[in-house]
N, C-alpha and C positions, 0 to 999 in steps of 0.2 A: 506493499499501501505506499502510494508517493505521500509523503507531508510538504507542506511549504510553510516553512518560515520566515517573514520579512521582519527586517531588523535598519536600523539608522536612522530612524526619523528623529525630528524634534523641533526646538523652534529656532527660526532664522532669521534677522533682518533682511528685507530685501537686496536685491546685488549679491547675496551670500550665496553659499555652495551646501549639500549633502553627498554623502555616496550611502544610497540604500544597497542592503546585501538581500539578497535571498536565497534561502541555504536549502538545499531540497534532499530530501531522503527517500530511502525507496530507490525503486529501480526503474530510473528512467535513460535513455539510451541519447535522446537528442535535446541537448539543450537550447539548441536554438527554436527550440518550438517551444519557449518559456517566454511569456512577453509580461509587461509593466502595465497597471493598470491605476486607476486612481477612480477613488470614489467621491464627491463633493453632497453634503446634504442634500436632499428635494431631488439628483440628478441622476441619469442614469450613469453608471459606470462605463469609463471610459480607457479603453485601450491605447496606451499615451506611447509604448515603444516595443517594439518588437524584432525579429529575424527577419528576413526574406527568405524565400525556398533557398537562395543562394547562400545564405547566411549574412548579409548586407542588413546592417540595423533601417531600420524604418521607423519615422516620428509621426504622429500627429504634426500640423501647423504649429498651432501654440506653445510647441517645446520644441520642435526643430532650430540646431544649431546653438540650445542652452543645454540640454540633454544629451547623454550619451550611454550606451547600454554594452556592458560587457559581459563576457560568459568566462567562467574559469572550470577547465575540466576538472584540475587537481581539486577543487575545493566543494565541485558539484552545486556552484552556486552562478547566482546569474544576479551583477551589480549593474544600476540604475546609476552615474553619477549626474547631479543637477548644479548648474551652474547658472549665476543671472539672475536667481528665484525672484519671481513675484508674488504678492501677496495673491492673484487667482490663480496660484501654485499650491494653496491650502489645499489637503484633503489627506485622505489615509489612502497609504498606494501600496497595492497589494499583486501579486506574482501570480501568475497560473499561465496554463496552455494559453497560446495564442489564438488557436484556432481548433476547432474539433470540440469533444466532450471534456470537460474543467475537469482537474483535479478538484479534493474536498480543497475549500478556498479557508487560507490561514487568518490571520487578526487583522493582518495588516501592519502596515508603521505610520504613525502619525506624523504628518506635516505641516508645520506651522509658520507661513512666511508674514510676519511684519512689516508694515509700511513706514 
């Protein structure tokens, strides 16, 4: 059974940076299938970063140029580097499969960006 544990969130001022980590336990052979989502209250969960079928990073317009996604096969993790953060990036960030049937969701990690 695959378990996803997100970490690295916190409170940061606008313009600051955070690096989130998604640690994956259980049998998973394709880290490129994992993406990062964010959940803003009263809005749908949004997939903000993932890998293409060729392994290239893909981002939604709101975060392109500010976020980066990395996979670490030795740690079995997928990280999300977030730079130049904006107040509208405030959300709970979660990782999961970017397509297909999702694994059980983790608790996520909260990011709060103050203006």
